[in-house]
Backbone as a ProteinNet text record, in pm:
[ID]
protein_1_A
[PRIMARY]
MKKILTGTVAAIALVGVASPAAAQTNTLHYASPGPIPYTITNPQPVNINPIPWLPPVMVNVGEAAGELGVLTQVGTRYTATASAPGNTETATPTVNVNFRLRGKVNKDCSFYSGNDASARVIDFGVIGIRTGNNENVNDAFEMVGPATATVETLTAGCNFNNEVSITKDSPNGLVNQTASGYDNLQFQNNIPYSVSAAWTGVAFGVVANGTPQSLTVASNDTDGTETLPQGAWRSDMTINFNAPAVNNIGLVAGNYTGTTTLTLKAL
[TERTIARY]
7474	7339.7	7253.8	7193.6	7117.8	6972.2	6923.7	6787.8	6699.1	6754.5	6675.4	6602.6	6468.1	6386.8	6379	6422.3	6420.1	6336.8	6239	6156	6065.7	6046.9	5956.4	5854.8	5761	5655.6	5670.6	5672.4	5675	5530.7	5487.3	5349.9	5348.7	5267.5	5255.6	5130.9	5151.6	5037.5	4987.6	4862.7	4801.4	4728.1	4756.8	4699.4	4638.9	4522.3	4459.2	4395.8	4411.3	4352.9	4274.1	4147.8	4065.2	4094.1	4209	4249.8	4334.7	4316.7	4396.8	4543	4580.6	4720.2	4796.2	4730.4	4796.6	4884.5	5019.1	5114.2	5111.1	5123.3	5122.9	5266.2	5278.4	5411.4	5483.4	5611.3	5697.5	5841.8	5893.2	6028.3	6108.4	6240.9	6337.6	6433.3	6452.6	6545.5	6657.9	6782.5	6900.2	6986.1	7048.4	7143	7250.1	7371.3	7482.3	7577.2	7669.6	7761.2	7850.4	7875.4	7969.6	7901.9	7853.1	7798.2	7678.3	7651.4	7534.3	7407.8	7308	7184.7	7126.5	7065.7	7004	6869.5	6786.6	6648.7	6625.7	6560.6	6524.2	6371.3	6321.7	6177.1	6138.8	6038.5	5995.4	6115.2	6177.4	6297.8	6273.5	6365	6356.4	6490.4	6490.5	6617.5	6669	6800.9	6866.5	6955.2	6984.3	7069.5	7215.7	7289.6	7430.9	7521.1	7462.9	7544.3	7592.3	7726.4	7776.2	7779.3	7757.1	7765.2	7624.3	7596.5	7459	7401.1	7483.6	7424.2	7399.5	7442.9	7414.1	7286.9	7220.5	7098	7124	7026.7	7045.8	7055.5	7129	7138.8	7075.5	6951.2	6873.7	6901.5	6958.3	6993.9	6959.9	6899.8	6882.5	7007.4	7094.1	7226.4	7218.7	7137.5	7127.4	7071.1	6971	6910	7008.6	7086.6	7185.6	7289.2	7333.3	7433.1	7376.4	7253.1	7189.6	7168.6	7126.4	7102.7	7234.4	7344	7473.7	7511.5	7480.2	7507.8	7425	7297	7212.2	7264.9	7305.2	7352.4	7479.2	7564.9	7689.9	7673.9	7550.2	7514.4	7588.2	7608.6	7666.2	7566.3	7452.8	7353.1	7213.8	7116.1	6975.5	6885.8	6762.5	6670.1	6532.2	6466.4	6324.8	6248.3	6138.9	6059.1	5918.2	5870.1	5730.5	5668.1	5561.3	5485.5	5338	5268.3	5122.9	5054.5	4933.2	4857.2	4709.1	4640.8	4494.2	4442.2	4327.4	4275	4236.9	4253.9	4218.9	4069.2	4031.3	3890.5	3838.4	3712.2	3652.4	3642.9	3638.5	3642.4	3694.3	3717.9	3774.7	3686.8	3750.5	3675.1	3629.7	3509.7	3453.5	3418.4	3506	3479	3349.6	3312.3	3188.5	3101.5	2977.7	2884.6	2767.1	2740	2623.4	2518.9	2400.5	2290.5	2179.7	2144.7	2040.6	1907.4	1808.2	1673.2	1590.1	1539.1	1458.1	1310.8	1243.5	1102	1018.9	912.5	835.3	686	610.2	464.5	406.9	277.8	213.2	85.3	66.5	-58.7	-127	-249.4	-321.4	-364	-366.4	-420	-570.7	-618.6	-761	-809	-929.5	-998.4	-1131.9	-1168	-1292.4	-1376.5	-1507.2	-1601.1	-1730.2	-1762	-1887.2	-2000.9	-2094.5	-2204.5	-2340	-2348.8	-2476.6	-2488.3	-2597.2	-2615.1	-2690.7	-2751.7	-2820.2	-2830.7	-2882.8	-2887.7	-2975.7	-3072.5	-3162.7	-3088.9	-2976.1	-2900.2	-2835.6	-2823.4	-2756.1	-2854	-2981.1	-3081.7	-3106.4	-3069.6	-3088.3	-3211.3	-3315.9	-3445.2	-3472.6	-3479.7	-3514.9	-3664.6	-3741.6	-3886.1	-3938	-4029.6	-4083.3	-3987.2	-3940.8	-3856	-3950.4	-3955	-4057.4	-4036.1	-4151.1	-4151.8	-4258.9	-4251	-4348.6	-4479.3	-4577.3	-4704.7	-4820.6	-4794.3	-4905	-4958.2	-5092.4	-5150.4	-5128.9	-5067.7	-5035.9	-4891.2	-4818.8	-4680.6	-4675.8	-4574	-4553.1	-4521.1	-4563.8	-4543.6	-4394.7	-4309.9	-4166.4	-4106.8	-4184.2	-4137.1	-4208.3	-4318.9	-4399.3	-4318.1	-4337.6	-4279.6	-4126.2	-4068.2	-3924.3	-3899.1	-3776.1	-3742.8	-3750.2	-3804.4	-3816.7	-3680.8	-3597.8	-3466.4	-3377	-3253.7	-3161.3	-3202.4	-3162.3	-3179.1	-3040.6	-3029.1	-2898.1	-2909.5	-2798.6	-2792.7	-2649.6	-2638.6	-2507.1	-2500.7	-2388.6	-2363.5	-2231.5	-2229.8	-2106.3	-2084	-1962.6	-1923.4	-1802.3	-1795.7	-1681.9	-1569.7	-1591.9	-1489.6	-1469.8	-1353	-1317	-1165.4	-1112.9	-969	-914.6	-783.7	-709	-574	-519.8	-392	-274.1	-290.6	-183.2	-209.8	-111.8	-137.3	-267.1	-347.9	-482	-534.8	-649.1	-720.6	-860.1	-899.3	-1036.2	-1104.6	-1214.2	-1283.8	-1430.7	-1484.6	-1628	-1677.5	-1784.1	-1838.2	-1990	-2040.8	-2186.5	-2224.7	-2338.5	-2377.6	-2416.5	-2448.8	-2479.5	-2426.3	-2351.8	-2306	-2421.6	-2541	-2657.8	-2718.3	-2669.2	-2720	-2839.7	-2940.3	-3064.1	-3143.2	-3182.8	-3248.9	-3390.2	-3486.4	-3625.9	-3643.4	-3643.2	-3652.1	-3794.4	-3893.9	-4033.4	-4088.1	-4009.1	-4059.5	-4092.1	-4204.6	-4242.2	-4213.5	-4311.3	-4286.4	-4291.4	-4209.3	-4211.5	-4142.6	-4174.7	-4113.2	-3975.6	-3869.8	-3737	-3680.4	-3758.4	-3720	-3770.7	-3871.8	-3934.3	-3915.5	-3876.2	-3863.1	-3734.3	-3692.6	-3583.8	-3615.9	-3554.4	-3584.7	-3465.7	-3379.6	-3266.7	-3237.4	-3176.9	-3136	-2987.2	-2901.4	-2758.2	-2727.4	-2626.4	-2584.3	-2432.9	-2373.7	-2231.6	-2217.7	-2100.5	-2069.2	-1929.3	-1915.4	-1782.9	-1763.1	-1641.2	-1605.9	-1488.8	-1487.6	-1381.5	-1338.4	-1204.7	-1149.2	-1010.2	-942.7	-805.5	-712.7	-613.7	-523.8	-393.8	-319.5	-190.6	-182.6	-94.4	-75.8	-14.5	-25.8	22.4	171.6	208.7	348.5	416.2	342.3	401.3	388.2	494.2	488.3	485.4	372.7	355.9	231	211.3	87.5	-28.9	-141.2	-258.2	-308.7	-358.9	-415.9	-550.1	-633.1	-762.8	-747.9	-823.8	-825.3	-968.1	-981.4	-1116.1	-1115.6	-1231.6	-1249.1	-1390.2	-1402.7	-1532.7	-1557.6	-1677.7	-1726.9	-1830.2	-1797.8	-1884.3	-2013	-2111.9	-2240.6	-2229.2	-2129.4	-2110.7	-1993.3	-1945	-1836.2	-1882.1	-1810.4	-1857.8	-1853.1	-1757.8	-1754.6	-1806	-1833.9	-1898.7	-1811.6	-1678.9	-1592.9	-1464.8	-1412.9	-1286.6	-1216.1	-1080.5	-1000.5	-886.1	-855	-744.8	-657.6	-529.4	-438.8	-405.6	-391.5	-363.8	-264.3	-193.8	-120.8	-217.9	-168	-255.4	-317	-444.6	-515.4	-632.9	-675.6	-799.5	-856.5	-985.3	-1049.7	-1199.9	-1271.2	-1411.6	-1417.1	-1531.6	-1549.5	-1689.6	-1696	-1824.6	-1844.9	-1963.6	-1997.8	-2118.4	-2103.4	-2211.5	-2262.2	-2394	-2460.9	-2532.4	-2518.1	-2580.8	-2636.1	-2768	-2836.7	-2892.6	-2822.4	-2872.5	-3011	-3085.9	-3219.8	-3208.4	-3289.8	-3294.6	-3380.7	-3321.1	-3390.5	-3406.8	-3502.3	-3526	-3578.3	-3611.7	-3672	-3748.6	-3858.5	-3940.1	-3890.4	-3935.2	-3901.3	-4020.8	-3994.7	-4098.5	-4129.5	-4255.5	-4295.4	-4246.1	-4213.5	-4171.2	-4069.9	-4014.3	-3917.5	-3775.1	-3703.6	-3565.7	-3470.9	-3383.9	-3292.7	-3149.5	-3058.2	-2916.5	-2838.2	-2724.8	-2641.6	-2500.5	-2448.6	-2309.5	-2233.8	-2118.5	-2037.9	-1907.9	-1883	-1755.4	-1670.6	-1547.5	-1459.1	-1328.8	-1294.1	-1162.8	-1089.1	-978.5	-909.6	-762.5	-721.4	-579.9	-502.1	-386	-307.2	-200.6
-1207.1	-1264.4	-1217	-1312.5	-1278.9	-1254.3	-1131.1	-1094	-1079.1	-1102.7	-1086.1	-1215.9	-1207.4	-1325.8	-1350.7	-1469.6	-1504.6	-1630.6	-1621.4	-1737.6	-1775.4	-1685	-1711.3	-1599.2	-1613.2	-1512.7	-1452	-1320.9	-1251.3	-1221.7	-1282.7	-1262.2	-1151.1	-1050.7	-937.9	-958.3	-968	-987.4	-852.2	-824.5	-700.1	-729	-647.8	-671.2	-541	-548.2	-432.4	-473.3	-391	-418.9	-295.6	-315.1	-203.1	-173.5	-112.5	-81.5	43.6	133.4	256.2	229	105.6	75.3	18.2	-5.3	-67.8	33.5	4	94.2	69.9	175.9	164.8	144.4	62.5	27.1	148.1	164.7	268.2	221.4	142.7	84.8	107.4	110	113.2	-3.1	-79.8	-192.6	-165.4	-176.8	-155.2	-279.9	-302.9	-414.8	-376	-431.5	-406.7	-523.9	-540.7	-656	-656.4	-536.4	-530.6	-545.7	-436.1	-441.4	-535.4	-575.1	-659.5	-578.8	-639.9	-564.8	-507.4	-393.2	-332	-271.9	-254.8	-206.5	-85.3	13.6	133.1	136.2	131.4	137	275.2	334.2	469.5	564.3	589.7	672.8	809.4	846	973.6	1046.4	1168.7	1242.9	1288.1	1302.1	1351.4	1468.8	1551.7	1669	1625.9	1646.4	1607.9	1729.6	1844.6	1965.7	1967.9	1960.5	1957.7	2094.9	2199.9	2335.2	2378.7	2391	2414	2545.9	2649.9	2779.5	2798.3	2698.5	2704.6	2627.2	2659.1	2586.1	2435.7	2356.2	2210.8	2160.5	2053	1983.7	1846.7	1831.3	1710.9	1609.2	1497.5	1392.5	1258	1169.3	1031.4	957	928.4	876.6	744.9	651.1	521	532	614.6	632.5	698.2	794.9	862.8	764.9	673.3	574.8	481.1	436.8	346.6	413.6	540.5	612.3	635.3	651.3	667.1	540.7	424.2	297.8	284.9	328.9	324.1	419.6	540.9	643.1	597.1	526.3	480.1	346	296	173.3	51	53.2	-66.1	-130.1	-70	-124	-116.6	-167.2	-165.3	-124.7	-99.1	-47.7	-108.9	-134.9	-179.9	-87.5	-30.7	62.9	7.2	15.9	-22.8	81.4	143.5	240.2	209.7	241.1	217.7	333.3	363	472.7	441.5	464.4	450.9	544.3	606.9	697.8	621.5	686.3	624.7	628.4	578.6	579	721.4	738.3	871.1	915.8	821.1	851.1	728.3	741.5	631.5	507.7	395.2	270.1	222.4	164.3	112.7	-33.8	-125	-267.9	-313.6	-246.7	-281.7	-158.1	-168.4	-56.4	-96.4	-16.4	-36.2	69.5	25.6	116.7	89.2	189.9	174.3	223.5	137.1	174.2	189.1	307.8	333.4	325.5	225.1	204.8	282.5	341.1	429	411.2	417.7	412.4	454.1	468.6	513.9	436.3	396	333.1	429.1	466.1	560.4	496.5	577.7	533.1	511.1	404.1	375.5	295.7	322.7	242	198.3	74.1	20.1	-44.5	-32.9	-97.9	-120.1	-245.5	-274.4	-268.9	-174.5	-153.2	-165.7	-262.3	-282.8	-198.8	-216	-150.9	-18.9	12.7	141	175.1	293.6	344.6	260.3	191.7	112.8	0.6	-44	-152	-107.2	23.1	74.7	126.6	95.3	128	2.8	7.2	-106.6	-78.2	-151.2	-126.8	-238.7	-203.5	-302.1	-330.8	-256.9	-274	-225.8	-299.7	-264.1	-313.2	-221.5	-257.9	-289.3	-416.7	-460.4	-405.7	-364.1	-323	-404.5	-401.3	-476.8	-397.6	-450.9	-380.2	-449.9	-562.1	-634.2	-558.4	-566.8	-498.3	-575.8	-694.1	-771.7	-755.6	-666.6	-640.1	-559	-583.4	-500.7	-359.9	-263.6	-126	-93.6	-164.6	-139.1	-197.2	-279.6	-338.9	-282.5	-212.5	-164.5	-74.8	-97.6	-16.2	-30.5	-129.7	-152.4	-244	-238.6	-322.3	-469.8	-547.9	-691.5	-760.1	-721.4	-784.6	-697.8	-737.6	-656.1	-647.5	-538.2	-519.9	-534.1	-626.5	-652.2	-651.4	-622.8	-625.7	-659.2	-727.5	-763.7	-727.8	-665	-630.7	-696.9	-760.8	-822.9	-786	-743.7	-721.7	-808.7	-861.4	-945	-865.1	-735.6	-651.4	-525	-515.7	-395.9	-387.1	-266.7	-251.5	-124	-101.8	11.7	-40	21.6	-23.4	61.2	129.8	211.3	222.5	275.8	303.1	380.8	345.7	401.3	403.9	464	465.4	407.8	321.3	271.3	341.5	410	486.3	448	446.2	427.2	544.5	609.1	726	715.9	731	740.1	887.5	920.6	1061.3	1114.3	1024	1066.9	964.3	1007.3	913.1	847.3	907.5	852.2	733.7	703.9	591.2	627.7	538.6	567.9	669	778.1	886.7	905.3	920.7	945	1094.5	1133.3	1275.1	1329.1	1239.6	1285.5	1287.1	1247.8	1243	1383.7	1393	1522.6	1515.9	1547	1548.5	1408.9	1385.9	1257.2	1272.9	1181.3	1176.1	1113.3	1194.5	1142.8	1056.4	1038.6	938.8	800.9	796.5	670.7	633.5	731.1	707	770.7	719.4	783.6	777.6	866.8	874.9	834	747.7	699	553.4	485	345.6	337	322.4	311.6	184.6	193.1	74.2	81.2	-35.3	-43.7	-86.8	-54.2	-94.6	-155.4	-271.1	-332.5	-381.4	-362	-408	-505.2	-608.4	-708.8	-737.6	-748.6	-776	-836.2	-865.8	-916.5	-810.2	-769.8	-663.4	-666.4	-556.1	-542.9	-406.1	-394.5	-266.5	-164.1	-39	72.1	56.7	63.7	61.1	-73.7	-178.7	-311.6	-395.1	-471.8	-569.4	-707.2	-773.3	-901.9	-969.1	-1094.6	-1163.3	-1098.9	-1090.1	-1031.8	-1116.4	-1047.9	-1112.8	-1047.8	-1112.6	-1052.8	-914.9	-818.9	-681.5	-647.4	-556.6	-517.3	-375.2	-313.5	-177.2	-167.7	-111	-105.3	33.9	80.7	199.2	149.8	159.2	105.4	186.5	125.4	193.7	315.7	315.6	429.6	518.3	503.9	587.9	733	819.2	956	1042.9	1016.2	1098.1	1023.2	894.2	818.3	788.6	791.8	763.5	694.7	604.6	535.4	518.9	519.3	508.9	411.8	330.3	235.6	250.7	291.2	297.8	156.6	143.8	14.2	29.6	-81.3	-89.9	-132.1	-144.1	-184.7	-321.4	-334.5	-459.9	-473.5	-596.9	-624.7	-754.3	-755.4	-874.2	-848.7	-947.1	-923.8	-843.8	-786.3	-712	-738.4	-760.6	-780.5	-668.1	-610.1	-501.6	-546.1	-542.7	-583.2	-462.8	-451.5	-349.2	-420.9	-368.5	-433.5	-327.8	-327.7	-238.3	-323.4	-330.2	-411.4	-363.3	-452.9	-416.8	-308.3	-205.6	-97.6	-145.6	-160.5	-211.3	-101.7	-125.4	-38	100.3	119	245.6	221	292.3	273.7	355.4	316.1	389.5	472.4	598.7	684.6	638.3	635	592.8	692.2	641.3	727.8	657.6	730.8	677	700.9	591.8	599.2	584.6	679.7	677.6	708.1	661.9	690.2	656.9	719.4	696.3	660.9	552.4	511.3	524.5	587.7	608.6	530.6	442.1	371.6	443.1	478.6	550.3	472.4	447.1	393.9	507.2	553.3	671	640	644.5	627.1	750.4	728.3	840	887
-2951.7	-2935.7	-3051.2	-3120.8	-3240.2	-3205.1	-3234.3	-3200.5	-3321.6	-3444.1	-3565.2	-3592.9	-3607.6	-3631.7	-3780.7	-3820	-3961.2	-3979.9	-4068.8	-4097.1	-3980.9	-3888.5	-3775.4	-3765.9	-3673.5	-3654.3	-3515.4	-3508.2	-3378.1	-3337.6	-3231.1	-3183.5	-3079.6	-3102.9	-3009.2	-2924.1	-2793.1	-2700.6	-2652.8	-2679	-2631.1	-2500.7	-2400.3	-2267	-2216.6	-2166.8	-2103	-1971.6	-1869	-1737.7	-1693.6	-1661.4	-1617.8	-1471.2	-1447.5	-1310.6	-1312.5	-1214.9	-1213.2	-1187.2	-1140.9	-1108.6	-1227.2	-1341.2	-1455.6	-1527.1	-1538.2	-1604.7	-1754.9	-1830.8	-1975.9	-2026.9	-2130.6	-2183.5	-2243	-2203.1	-2261.7	-2243.3	-2343.3	-2330.4	-2457.2	-2436.8	-2547.1	-2528.1	-2631.9	-2627.6	-2727.2	-2681.4	-2768.4	-2769.3	-2882.9	-2895.5	-2995.5	-2977.8	-3070.1	-3060.3	-3156.9	-3153.1	-3030.3	-2971	-2860	-2723.8	-2668.8	-2531.4	-2520	-2392.9	-2365.5	-2393.4	-2451.6	-2478	-2347.9	-2360.1	-2241.3	-2279.7	-2175	-2193.6	-2105.3	-2159.1	-2082.3	-2072.1	-1950.2	-1926.5	-1876.9	-1941.4	-1908.2	-1902.8	-2016.8	-2018.9	-1955.1	-1864.7	-1796.5	-1810.8	-1863.2	-1875.8	-1739.9	-1729.2	-1607.6	-1645	-1548.6	-1569	-1560.2	-1670.6	-1671	-1655.2	-1632.6	-1613.2	-1468.2	-1445.4	-1308.2	-1242.7	-1318.7	-1262.8	-1223.4	-1094.2	-1049	-1093.3	-1114.7	-1148.5	-1297.8	-1378.6	-1521.1	-1552	-1663.3	-1697.8	-1706.3	-1667.6	-1672.1	-1815.7	-1830.4	-1959.2	-1938.3	-1988.6	-1964.5	-2074.7	-2035.1	-2131.3	-2069.2	-2151.2	-2109.6	-2153.9	-2056.7	-2089.5	-2164.6	-2114.6	-2179.4	-2318.5	-2332.9	-2464	-2560.3	-2509.4	-2595	-2646	-2556.1	-2597.7	-2702	-2680.2	-2776.2	-2909.5	-2906.7	-3029.9	-3105.2	-3029.4	-3093.9	-3171.1	-3110.1	-3178.7	-3304.8	-3298.1	-3418.1	-3523.4	-3477.1	-3572.1	-3644.7	-3575.4	-3638	-3705.5	-3705.1	-3774.2	-3720.2	-3587.3	-3523.6	-3427.1	-3413.3	-3320.9	-3380.2	-3304.1	-3347.5	-3230.3	-3261.1	-3160	-3178.5	-3064.6	-3063.7	-2968.9	-3015.4	-2934.5	-2917.6	-2796.2	-2769.7	-2678	-2723.5	-2640.5	-2654.1	-2552.1	-2552.8	-2482.7	-2527.4	-2467.4	-2475.7	-2366.1	-2363.1	-2255.1	-2279.3	-2176.8	-2049.9	-1935.1	-1806.6	-1779.1	-1663.8	-1622.8	-1611.8	-1641.7	-1629.8	-1484.1	-1390.3	-1247.4	-1176.2	-1046.7	-970.7	-980.9	-1017.2	-1029.8	-892.5	-888.3	-762.3	-780.6	-732.4	-749.5	-682.3	-571.7	-501.4	-489.6	-528.7	-521.8	-432.4	-330.1	-245.1	-278.9	-309.1	-337.9	-237	-156.9	-56.9	-111.4	-107.1	-146.1	-19.8	6.7	124.3	85.5	140.3	110.5	211.7	166.4	253.7	229.6	337	329.5	463.8	472.7	595.2	619	744.9	787.6	883.9	855.9	940.8	1072.3	1176.5	1304.3	1290.3	1352.2	1340.2	1461.1	1501.7	1602.5	1543.9	1572	1516.7	1626.4	1610.4	1701.5	1624.4	1598.8	1529	1629.3	1604.8	1699.5	1631.2	1540.2	1472.8	1348.3	1277.9	1149.1	1155.4	1269.1	1283	1431.2	1457.9	1595.2	1686.7	1631.2	1715.8	1788.1	1729.8	1792.4	1922.6	1939.4	2057.9	2162.7	2146.7	2247.9	2331.4	2457.5	2548	2633.2	2606.4	2672.7	2773.1	2900.9	3003.3	3007.2	2928.7	2935.5	3070.6	3126.8	3258.9	3366.1	3446.5	3561.2	3676.4	3709	3803.6	3945	4007.5	4148	4220.7	4347.2	4427.1	4432.8	4359.3	4344.9	4417	4481.4	4547.5	4668.1	4685.4	4801.8	4930.8	4914.3	5032.9	5076.1	5005	5041.1	5170	5249.8	5367.3	5323.6	5394.6	5356.4	5339.1	5412.7	5400.8	5272.1	5199.9	5074.5	4951.8	4972.6	4860.3	4768.5	4637.5	4530.4	4516.6	4582.9	4566.3	4446.1	4389.4	4274.8	4313	4221.3	4246.9	4238.2	4141	4119.8	4034.1	4011.1	3933.3	3785.9	3723.5	3578.7	3515.9	3420.2	3359.2	3207.3	3142.1	2995.4	2954.7	2842.4	2789.1	2641.7	2602.7	2463.2	2423.8	2308.1	2259.5	2114.2	2082.3	1943.6	1914.5	1793.3	1754.5	1690.5	1668.8	1606.9	1688.2	1753.3	1829	1834.1	1851.4	1867.5	1807.2	1827.9	1772.5	1724.5	1619	1564.3	1611	1724.8	1782	1931	2006.2	2147.5	2160.7	2259.6	2266.2	2408.2	2423.8	2551.4	2530.7	2623.9	2629	2745.6	2716.8	2820.8	2826.7	2947.4	2968.6	3051.6	3004	3073.5	3081.7	3203.1	3221.7	3224.2	3162.9	3159.3	3296.5	3389.9	3526.2	3624.5	3725.7	3828.3	3903	3894	3962.2	3888	3767.3	3692.2	3606.7	3604.2	3533	3615.9	3552.8	3625.5	3569	3658.4	3621.2	3598.4	3470.3	3437.5	3452	3463.6	3469	3610.4	3708.6	3847.4	3897.5	3969.3	4028.2	4178	4258.7	4402.1	4463.3	4566.8	4636.7	4771.8	4860.5	4992.2	4975.7	4989.4	4961.9	5073.6	5180.1	5280.7	5242.6	5154.9	5118.7	4971.2	4887.2	4742.6	4688.4	4573	4497.7	4349.8	4274.3	4130.2	4044.6	4098.3	4017.6	4051.6	3954	3971.2	3938	4036.3	4008.1	3928.4	3840	3765.6	3741.7	3721.2	3687.9	3542.5	3484.5	3346.9	3347.5	3285.6	3274.3	3131.3	3081.7	2946.8	2957.4	2872.6	2873.3	2730.4	2709.3	2577.2	2594.6	2485.7	2488.9	2433.4	2513.2	2469.4	2546.4	2537.3	2606.5	2670.8	2770.1	2837.2	2742.5	2776.7	2695.2	2664.1	2535.3	2495.8	2507.3	2538.6	2560	2433.5	2401.4	2291.8	2356.5	2351.3	2419.3	2365.1	2402.7	2368.3	2443.1	2375.4	2438.4	2554.2	2656.1	2774	2805.7	2888.8	2922.3	2987.3	2936.2	2988.3	3028.7	3124.1	3166.1	3219.8	3213.7	3263.8	3321.1	3441.2	3508.4	3564.1	3544.2	3614	3714.2	3841.7	3945.5	3958.4	4021.9	4038.4	4128.7	4216.9	4306.7	4266.1	4140.6	4092.1	4091	4160.3	4180.9	4055.9	3963.7	3842.4	3719.8	3735.9	3630.2	3510	3524.4	3409.7	3453.4	3366.3	3389.7	3254.3	3258.4	3136.3	3158.4	3055	3062.5	2937.7	2952.9	2837.3	2787.7	2655.3	2594.9	2479.8	2448.7	2323.1	2213.3	2091.6	1980.5	2009.5	1983.2	2010.5	1915	1898.8	1826.8	1883.9	1911.7	1967.1	1973.6	2020.7	2054	2183.8	2215.1	2340.3	2393.3	2523.9	2591.9	2692.1	2690.5	2782.8	2864.8	2994.8	3085.5	3163.9	3169.1	3249.3	3364.1	3484.3	3599.6	3693.9	3707.4	3801.2	3914.2	4028.6	4140.8	4186	4242.2	4290.7	4397.3	4383.4	4482.5	4598.9	4714.4	4832.5	4938.7	5024.8	5140.4	5103.1	4975.7	4934.3	4805.1	4786.3	4667.4	4549.8	4430.8	4309.6	4263.6	4231.1	4177	4034.6	4000.8	3866.6	3761.9	3642.5	3533.2	3443.9	3350.8	3255.2	3305.7	3323.7	3372.5	3251.5	3235.9	3121.3	3166.6	3085	3108.3	2982.3	2965.5	2848	2891.9	2835.9	2858.7	2727.8	2732.8	2612.5	2625.3	2528.4	2518.8	2413.9	2449.3	2357	2337.7	2213.2	2177.7	2105.8	2166.1	2114.9	2089.8	1963.7	1930.3	1975.5	2036.4	2091.2	1992.7
[MASK]
+++++++++++++++++++++++++++++++++++++++++++++++++++++++++++++++++++++++++++++++++++++++++++++++++++++++++++++++++++++++++++++++++++++++++++++++++++++++++++++++++++++++++++++++++++++++++++++++++++++++++++++++++++++++++++++++++++++++++++++++++++++++++++++++++++++++++++

């Protein structure tokens, strides 16, 4: 078999694969007029010493035979070896990179209550009593009718679980701090009142569409305070004050005052 190329071109294909499994070329090809050509890939020597207690004699038998043919000038040889450094570390065909985004929103509660303190003074003016001299003695000096007030804000709410609280400074309601002596069987120096607030919100810890919510401190509430836990909410809020007419007893003259505190507290 003739392996010598005459008048032709031998094209050498160079191949590289970026993979840790790609083997590098290391072959010996021998040919001679007699035996069939043979190829040795990655030549590895073997021990040909049959005596185990003597030092090994490492010989690549096929390569030795081929080299003998070359040495005696009856054969030929073709050698191909290749070398390239491997990857600096294990190749990763797929890379996942996690980006953790971080930020903080502060807890906040808001309630628009006007531009100055005067907006939060609710003045009933003169609370009418029966002053006619033609009134029956059992009706004299009693309240003519209820005293009411309404406050509405278009901006209220909290952006976290929260509590809405209403507290009156006195369970007795509006109290006449200037009253002196009086017959307490016929007169009193206080006007009870109730407070109710209404808004749109959700129950504590609940994720749902907002629904009407309300909180009331009744006129006869003994401790003058009530609290309602809520989830985050924002809406308008209406606060109603209602002091029913005091009947069957007269009111002592003087200045009647009371303070109601609305608290929105993020938890």
